[in-house]
TORMI-745125 format. One line per field, with one value per residue (C-alpha): residue number from 1; residue in three letters; chain; z, y, x negated. Coordinates in steps of 0.25 Angstrom, whole numbers, plus 2048, in hexadecimal, padded with zeros to 3 digits. Example, Ala and Ser with C-alpha at 12.3 -4.5 7.8 and 13.67 -1.06 7.14 Angstrom:
# residues 2
seq: (1, 2)
type: (ALA, SER)
mol: (A, A)
z: (81F, 81D)
y: (7EE, 7FC)
x: (7CF, 7C9)
//
This chain:
# residues 413
seq: (1, 2, 3, 4, 5, 6, 7, 8, 9, 10, 11, 12, 13, 14, 15, 16, 17, 18, 19, 20, 21, 22, 23, 24, 25, 26, 27, 28, 29, 30, 31, 32, 33, 34, 35, 36, 37, 38, 39, 40, 41, 42, 43, 44, 45, 46, 47, 48, 49, 50, 51, 52, 53, 54, 55, 56, 57, 58, 59, 60, 61, 62, 63, 64, 65, 66, 67, 68, 69, 70, 71, 72, 73, 74, 75, 76, 77, 78, 79, 80, 81, 82, 83, 84, 85, 86, 87, 88, 89, 90, 91, 92, 93, 94, 95, 96, 97, 98, 99, 100, 101, 102, 103, 104, 105, 106, 107, 108, 109, 110, 111, 112, 113, 114, 115, 116, 117, 118, 119, 120, 121, 122, 123, 124, 125, 126, 127, 128, 129, 130, 131, 132, 133, 134, 135, 136, 137, 138, 139, 140, 141, 142, 143, 144, 145, 146, 147, 148, 149, 150, 151, 152, 153, 154, 155, 156, 157, 158, 159, 160, 161, 162, 163, 164, 165, 166, 167, 168, 169, 170, 171, 172, 173, 174, 175, 176, 177, 178, 179, 180, 181, 182, 183, 184, 185, 186, 187, 188, 189, 190, 191, 192, 193, 194, 195, 196, 197, 198, 199, 200, 201, 202, 203, 204, 205, 206, 207, 208, 209, 210, 211, 212, 213, 214, 215, 216, 217, 218, 219, 220, 221, 222, 223, 224, 225, 226, 227, 228, 229, 230, 231, 232, 233, 234, 235, 236, 237, 238, 239, 240, 241, 242, 243, 244, 245, 246, 247, 248, 249, 250, 251, 252, 253, 254, 255, 256, 257, 258, 259, 260, 261, 262, 263, 264, 265, 266, 267, 268, 269, 270, 271, 272, 273, 274, 275, 276, 277, 278, 279, 280, 281, 282, 283, 284, 285, 286, 287, 288, 289, 290, 291, 292, 293, 294, 295, 296, 297, 298, 299, 300, 301, 302, 303, 304, 305, 306, 307, 308, 309, 310, 311, 312, 313, 314, 315, 316, 317, 318, 319, 320, 321, 322, 323, 324, 325, 326, 327, 328, 329, 330, 331, 332, 333, 334, 335, 336, 337, 338, 339, 340, 341, 342, 343, 344, 345, 346, 347, 348, 349, 350, 351, 352, 353, 354, 355, 356, 357, 358, 359, 360, 361, 362, 363, 364, 365, 366, 367, 368, 369, 370, 371, 372, 373, 374, 375, 376, 377, 378, 379, 380, 381, 382, 383, 384, 385, 386, 387, 388, 389, 390, 391, 392, 393, 394, 395, 396, 397, 398, 399, 400, 401, 402, 403, 404, 405, 406, 407, 408, 409, 410, 411, 412, 413)
type: (MET, THR, THR, THR, PRO, LEU, LEU, PRO, ALA, ARG, PRO, ALA, ILE, HIS, ASP, SER, ALA, LEU, SER, LEU, ILE, GLY, GLY, THR, PRO, LEU, VAL, ARG, LEU, ASP, ARG, ILE, ALA, ARG, GLU, GLU, GLY, LEU, GLU, CYS, ASN, LEU, LEU, ALA, LYS, VAL, GLU, GLY, PHE, SER, ALA, GLY, GLY, SER, VAL, LYS, ASP, ARG, ILE, ALA, LYS, ARG, MET, VAL, GLU, GLU, ALA, GLU, ARG, LYS, GLY, VAL, LEU, VAL, PRO, GLY, HIS, SER, ILE, LEU, VAL, GLU, PRO, THR, SER, GLY, ASN, THR, GLY, ILE, GLY, LEU, ALA, LEU, VAL, ALA, ALA, LEU, LYS, GLY, TYR, ARG, CYS, ILE, ILE, VAL, MET, PRO, GLU, LYS, MET, SER, ARG, GLU, LYS, GLN, ASN, THR, LEU, LYS, ALA, LEU, GLY, ALA, GLU, ILE, TYR, ARG, THR, PRO, THR, GLU, ALA, ALA, TRP, ASP, SER, PRO, ASP, SER, HIS, ILE, SER, LEU, ALA, LYS, ARG, ILE, VAL, ALA, THR, THR, PRO, GLY, ALA, VAL, MET, LEU, ASP, GLN, TYR, ASN, ASN, VAL, ALA, ASN, PRO, ASP, ALA, HIS, TYR, TYR, THR, THR, ALA, PRO, GLU, ILE, LEU, ASP, SER, LEU, ALA, ALA, VAL, PRO, SER, THR, THR, GLU, ARG, PRO, SER, THR, GLU, THR, VAL, ASP, VAL, VAL, ILE, ALA, GLY, THR, GLY, THR, GLY, GLY, THR, LEU, SER, GLY, LEU, ALA, LYS, ARG, LEU, ARG, GLU, ALA, ASN, PRO, GLU, LEU, VAL, SER, VAL, GLY, VAL, ASP, PRO, VAL, GLY, SER, ILE, LEU, ALA, ARG, PRO, GLU, SER, LEU, ASN, GLU, LEU, LYS, GLU, GLY, ASP, SER, PRO, ILE, TYR, LYS, VAL, GLU, GLY, THR, GLY, TYR, ASP, PHE, VAL, SER, PRO, LEU, SER, LEU, SER, SER, THR, ALA, ARG, GLU, ALA, GLU, THR, ASP, ARG, THR, THR, THR, HIS, THR, GLN, VAL, PRO, ALA, VAL, LEU, SER, HIS, PRO, ASP, ILE, ASN, TYR, TRP, VAL, LYS, THR, ARG, ASP, ALA, GLU, SER, PHE, ALA, MET, CYS, LYS, ARG, LEU, ILE, ARG, THR, GLU, GLY, LEU, LEU, VAL, GLY, GLY, SER, SER, GLY, ALA, SER, VAL, ALA, ALA, ALA, VAL, GLU, TRP, LEU, LYS, SER, ASP, GLU, GLY, ARG, LYS, ILE, ALA, GLY, GLY, VAL, LYS, GLY, LYS, ASN, VAL, VAL, VAL, VAL, LEU, ALA, ASP, SER, LEU, ARG, ASN, TYR, ILE, THR, SER, GLU, TRP, LEU, ASN, GLU, GLU, SER, ALA, SER, ALA, PRO, VAL, HIS, HIS, LEU, GLY, GLY, VAL, ASP, SER, LEU, SER, LEU, LYS, ASP, GLN, GLN, ALA, THR, ALA, ALA, ALA, THR, THR, ASN, SER, GLY, LEU, VAL, THR, PRO, PRO, GLN, GLU, ARG, ALA)
mol: (A, A, A, A, A, A, A, A, A, A, A, A, A, A, A, A, A, A, A, A, A, A, A, A, A, A, A, A, A, A, A, A, A, A, A, A, A, A, A, A, A, A, A, A, A, A, A, A, A, A, A, A, A, A, A, A, A, A, A, A, A, A, A, A, A, A, A, A, A, A, A, A, A, A, A, A, A, A, A, A, A, A, A, A, A, A, A, A, A, A, A, A, A, A, A, A, A, A, A, A, A, A, A, A, A, A, A, A, A, A, A, A, A, A, A, A, A, A, A, A, A, A, A, A, A, A, A, A, A, A, A, A, A, A, A, A, A, A, A, A, A, A, A, A, A, A, A, A, A, A, A, A, A, A, A, A, A, A, A, A, A, A, A, A, A, A, A, A, A, A, A, A, A, A, A, A, A, A, A, A, A, A, A, A, A, A, A, A, A, A, A, A, A, A, A, A, A, A, A, A, A, A, A, A, A, A, A, A, A, A, A, A, A, A, A, A, A, A, A, A, A, A, A, A, A, A, A, A, A, A, A, A, A, A, A, A, A, A, A, A, A, A, A, A, A, A, A, A, A, A, A, A, A, A, A, A, A, A, A, A, A, A, A, A, A, A, A, A, A, A, A, A, A, A, A, A, A, A, A, A, A, A, A, A, A, A, A, A, A, A, A, A, A, A, A, A, A, A, A, A, A, A, A, A, A, A, A, A, A, A, A, A, A, A, A, A, A, A, A, A, A, A, A, A, A, A, A, A, A, A, A, A, A, A, A, A, A, A, A, A, A, A, A, A, A, A, A, A, A, A, A, A, A, A, A, A, A, A, A, A, A, A, A, A, A, A, A, A, A, A, A, A, A, A, A, A, A, A, A, A, A, A, A, A, A, A, A, A, A, A, A, A, A, A, A, A, A, A, A, A, A, A, A, A, A, A, A, A, A, A, A, A, A)
z: (800, 7FC, 808, 7FF, 804, 7FB, 800, 802, 810, 818, 819, 826, 824, 81D, 814, 819, 820, 813, 813, 821, 81B, 81B, 820, 82C, 835, 835, 843, 84A, 851, 85A, 866, 860, 857, 863, 86B, 860, 85E, 850, 84A, 83E, 83E, 840, 83B, 83B, 830, 839, 830, 83B, 83A, 82D, 82C, 82C, 836, 82D, 821, 819, 818, 80D, 804, 806, 802, 7F6, 7F1, 7F2, 7EB, 7E0, 7DE, 7DD, 7D3, 7CA, 7CB, 7D2, 7DE, 7DC, 7E7, 7EB, 7E4, 7E8, 7F4, 7FB, 7FE, 804, 80B, 816, 824, 828, 826, 817, 81A, 824, 81A, 80F, 818, 81C, 80E, 80A, 815, 810, 801, 803, 7FF, 805, 80B, 80E, 815, 817, 821, 829, 837, 83C, 83B, 847, 84C, 84C, 83D, 83B, 844, 83C, 82F, 834, 839, 82B, 825, 81F, 81E, 823, 820, 829, 823, 82A, 82D, 829, 81B, 810, 807, 7FC, 805, 802, 811, 810, 811, 803, 7FD, 804, 7FF, 7F1, 7F2, 7F8, 7EC, 7E2, 7E7, 7EB, 7E0, 7E0, 7EA, 7E8, 7EF, 7EE, 7F2, 7FB, 7F8, 7E9, 7E8, 7E4, 7EB, 7F8, 7F6, 7EF, 7FB, 802, 7F6, 7F5, 803, 80E, 809, 805, 813, 819, 810, 813, 822, 821, 818, 821, 82D, 829, 82F, 83B, 843, 84F, 845, 839, 82D, 81E, 81C, 814, 817, 818, 81D, 81C, 824, 823, 825, 819, 817, 809, 808, 801, 80C, 80C, 7FD, 7FA, 804, 800, 7F2, 7F4, 7FF, 7F7, 7EC, 7F7, 7FC, 7F3, 800, 807, 80E, 810, 81A, 81A, 827, 826, 831, 833, 82C, 821, 813, 80E, 811, 807, 806, 808, 812, 81C, 81C, 820, 82E, 838, 843, 84D, 844, 842, 834, 83B, 83F, 847, 842, 838, 82B, 828, 821, 816, 81A, 80F, 80C, 819, 81B, 827, 81F, 816, 818, 81A, 80C, 806, 811, 80B, 7FD, 801, 808, 7FB, 7F3, 7FC, 7FD, 7F0, 7EF, 7F8, 7F5, 7F9, 7F6, 7E9, 7F0, 7F7, 7F0, 7F6, 7EE, 7F5, 803, 807, 814, 81C, 82B, 830, 83D, 848, 84F, 85D, 859, 850, 85B, 866, 85D, 85A, 869, 86A, 85F, 867, 875, 870, 864, 868, 85A, 85A, 84F, 84B, 84B, 83D, 841, 84C, 842, 839, 844, 84A, 83C, 83A, 847, 844, 836, 83A, 845, 83C, 836, 829, 82E, 838, 82D, 823, 82D, 83B, 840, 837, 83C, 833, 82B, 82B, 82D, 82A, 830, 82C, 838, 830, 839, 847, 854, 852, 84A, 855, 862, 867, 860, 869, 866, 86B, 878, 87B, 879, 881, 88D, 895, 894, 8A1, 8A0, 8AE, 8B1, 8BE, 8BD, 8BA, 8BF, 8C9, 8D0, 8D5, 8DE, 8D9, 8E4, 8DF, 8D0, 8D4, 8DB, 8D0, 8C6, 8D0, 8D1, 8C2, 8BF, 8B2, 8AF, 8AF, 8BB, 8C5, 8D3, 8D6, 8E1, 8EB, 8EB, 8EE, 8FD)
y: (800, 80E, 817, 824, 82D, 82F, 83D, 849, 84C, 857, 864, 869, 876, 877, 882, 882, 879, 873, 86A, 866, 85E, 84F, 84A, 843, 839, 82A, 826, 818, 814, 80A, 80B, 809, 7FE, 7F7, 7F8, 7F2, 7E7, 7EB, 7E6, 7F0, 7FD, 807, 814, 822, 82C, 838, 843, 84C, 851, 857, 867, 868, 85C, 851, 848, 851, 85C, 853, 853, 862, 866, 85C, 860, 86F, 86D, 865, 86F, 87A, 872, 870, 87E, 87B, 883, 891, 898, 8A5, 8A2, 894, 890, 882, 87C, 86E, 865, 85D, 856, 861, 85B, 85E, 86B, 86E, 869, 872, 87E, 87D, 87C, 887, 890, 88E, 890, 89B, 895, 898, 88B, 887, 87A, 873, 868, 860, 865, 857, 85C, 861, 86F, 86E, 86C, 878, 880, 87C, 87F, 88D, 88F, 88C, 896, 88D, 891, 885, 880, 875, 86C, 862, 855, 84C, 852, 848, 84A, 84E, 857, 866, 867, 85F, 864, 85F, 866, 873, 873, 871, 87D, 886, 882, 885, 893, 898, 89D, 896, 88B, 87D, 870, 867, 85B, 852, 847, 846, 84D, 843, 84C, 846, 838, 83D, 845, 837, 830, 83A, 83E, 836, 828, 82C, 832, 825, 81C, 825, 824, 815, 814, 81C, 812, 805, 7F8, 7F2, 7E6, 7EE, 7F6, 7EE, 7F6, 7F3, 801, 804, 806, 7F9, 7FE, 80D, 811, 81E, 825, 829, 836, 839, 82C, 834, 831, 822, 821, 829, 822, 814, 816, 81B, 811, 806, 80A, 808, 7FB, 7F4, 7EC, 7F8, 7F7, 803, 805, 810, 815, 819, 81D, 816, 820, 823, 81D, 81B, 80C, 801, 7F8, 801, 7F7, 7FC, 809, 804, 808, 7FD, 7FE, 808, 80F, 81E, 824, 831, 830, 83B, 838, 843, 843, 834, 82D, 832, 834, 83E, 834, 836, 82F, 838, 844, 83E, 83B, 82D, 82B, 831, 829, 81C, 821, 825, 818, 811, 819, 818, 809, 807, 814, 81F, 82D, 82C, 835, 833, 833, 827, 81B, 80E, 805, 80A, 806, 7F7, 7F8, 801, 802, 809, 811, 817, 824, 81E, 815, 820, 82B, 820, 81D, 82C, 82E, 821, 827, 834, 82D, 821, 826, 835, 839, 844, 840, 841, 837, 832, 82E, 826, 81F, 81C, 815, 80E, 808, 805, 7FD, 7F6, 7F2, 7ED, 7E5, 7DE, 7D0, 7D6, 7E2, 7DB, 7D1, 7DC, 7E6, 7E7, 7DA, 7DB, 7E1, 7EB, 7EF, 7FE, 803, 812, 819, 828, 831, 83C, 848, 84D, 850, 85F, 85D, 857, 85D, 861, 855, 84E, 840, 845, 84B, 83F, 836, 83F, 83F, 836, 83F, 848, 857, 85D, 86C, 86F, 87E, 87F, 878, 883, 880, 872, 86F, 863, 85A, 85E, 85B, 84E, 84B, 84F, 846, 83B, 83D, 83D, 831, 829, 831, 83E, 844, 84C, 84F, 85D, 85E, 866, 85B, 850, 84C)
x: (800, 7FA, 7F8, 7F7, 802, 80E, 810, 806, 801, 809, 803, 7FC, 803, 811, 815, 823, 82D, 831, 824, 829, 834, 832, 824, 82B, 825, 827, 829, 829, 835, 82E, 836, 843, 83E, 838, 845, 84D, 843, 83F, 832, 831, 82B, 837, 833, 83B, 839, 83C, 842, 845, 837, 83A, 83A, 849, 84B, 851, 84F, 857, 84D, 846, 852, 855, 847, 847, 855, 851, 844, 84A, 855, 84B, 843, 84F, 854, 860, 85C, 857, 84F, 855, 863, 868, 870, 86E, 87C, 87C, 886, 87F, 87F, 875, 867, 867, 86C, 861, 857, 85D, 85E, 84F, 84B, 854, 84E, 840, 844, 84D, 85B, 868, 86E, 87C, 87F, 88C, 88D, 898, 89C, 897, 889, 881, 881, 872, 871, 87A, 871, 865, 86B, 86E, 860, 85B, 865, 86F, 87D, 886, 894, 89B, 8A5, 8AF, 8A8, 8B4, 8B5, 8B4, 8A8, 8B2, 8BA, 8BA, 8B6, 8AA, 89C, 899, 8A5, 8A3, 894, 899, 8A3, 898, 88F, 89A, 89D, 88F, 886, 879, 87D, 877, 87B, 86F, 878, 870, 87A, 877, 869, 85E, 854, 85A, 855, 849, 845, 843, 83E, 832, 830, 836, 832, 824, 822, 826, 81D, 811, 813, 814, 808, 800, 801, 7FB, 801, 7FA, 7FB, 801, 80A, 80D, 813, 817, 812, 81F, 82D, 835, 842, 848, 854, 85B, 869, 871, 878, 876, 86E, 862, 858, 859, 85B, 84E, 846, 84B, 847, 839, 836, 83B, 831, 826, 82C, 836, 83A, 83F, 84C, 855, 860, 86A, 871, 87F, 889, 896, 8A0, 897, 898, 88A, 886, 888, 88F, 89B, 8A1, 896, 89E, 8AB, 8AF, 8B2, 8BC, 8B8, 8AE, 8AF, 8AD, 8A7, 898, 890, 882, 87F, 877, 87A, 886, 88F, 89D, 8A3, 8AE, 8B5, 8C2, 8C5, 8C7, 8D2, 8E1, 8E5, 8E9, 8DC, 8D4, 8DA, 8D6, 8C9, 8C6, 8CA, 8C1, 8B5, 8B6, 8B0, 8A8, 8A3, 89D, 88F, 883, 87C, 86E, 872, 86C, 873, 86A, 85E, 864, 864, 86B, 875, 878, 884, 882, 88B, 889, 887, 87B, 875, 875, 870, 864, 862, 861, 858, 84E, 84D, 84A, 843, 83B, 83B, 841, 84A, 854, 862, 86E, 86C, 85E, 864, 86E, 862, 85A, 866, 869, 85A, 85A, 867, 863, 855, 85B, 865, 861, 85D, 857, 84E, 849, 846, 83F, 844, 83D, 831, 824, 81E, 82A, 82C, 83A, 83C, 848, 84B, 84F, 856, 856, 853, 85A, 85A, 867, 86F, 86A, 879, 880, 88A, 884, 876, 87B, 883, 878, 86F, 878, 86F, 863, 865, 862, 85F, 862, 859, 859, 84B, 83E, 83B, 849, 845, 839, 830, 836, 844, 840, 83B, 848, 850, 848, 84A, 859, 85B, 865, 866, 872, 86A, 871, 868, 86C, 867, 85C, 865, 870, 866, 863)
//
């Protein structure tokens, strides 16, 4: 195997934040792998370290640069408009701020307040739409973005759902970065490695990340196995029978940035719902950038397991990631522990399994799920260090219970 890097070395001094997009680290998840009894090398591509904080920075930069190259975007004249779950919008707003474009972002109400605040800080104009709106409803974020483009001179929608620059960003940057990282660390007796990617696992929203990765990584290793992660309530997994809701399942999921639910039966009348169900039984509207033939397996995830794994990644591995990263690792563990997954990689020393962690915790600091999951971590309000003697401080620490409750010093005998 050649050890010649596929990509040039990163500069010691960067000309701007644009060159800080991508170049993210590959991190071992040894603690989780050990706890789950996995023999493979479980590795995380941590995209939260990118300039804008997510994997979507890459496609934002590439879509803008390709549009400029083709003359679709004209600096000083064009206006960027994009429907997004937030991360692509943040990436576009970052690029727009550096290149001088006006930027308009349209996203559903479901998306976090932190994403909105980050977009505002970058100078983007923001429109929010009802989460329950079907993809073809006039109230959906896609429909509103199209209306803005139609009525705004100079407005351009780069359309991440159908823009080939989306998967290309991962074909030309993310995948080579991963391959370079693995090639730079030789296999040893203590840490065996195939020195290539054996399994790649990623969440799917537009599907561009996994499609671009799988295509490029399979060129390096024809035996590559790719696993798509799709929440219950989404419609991306194949065969389509995987998307059927079981008794007790909800079609609504809280994890952001993953899944595709624009065909939403909740937004239809009962008659229309039946017609929509019939129509989507044989065909569902999915992003053009999603290449189903490049994805070998699918795992459906639920909010509870996704958020629990997110907390586990934070506390066990020290990685400040978002909920979709929890979904991807939960799916990875489930698949690797299955009979087939264990045979392919989970139970095989030296096999390299790469999981994409799409964004950072920054976007979800005030989210209900994070605060609920953090309830067991106590916060002590002691009125300042000087208000307690050393003896009282020691007594306070000793009185801390597992529930996080503290008895004030003056109330203790």
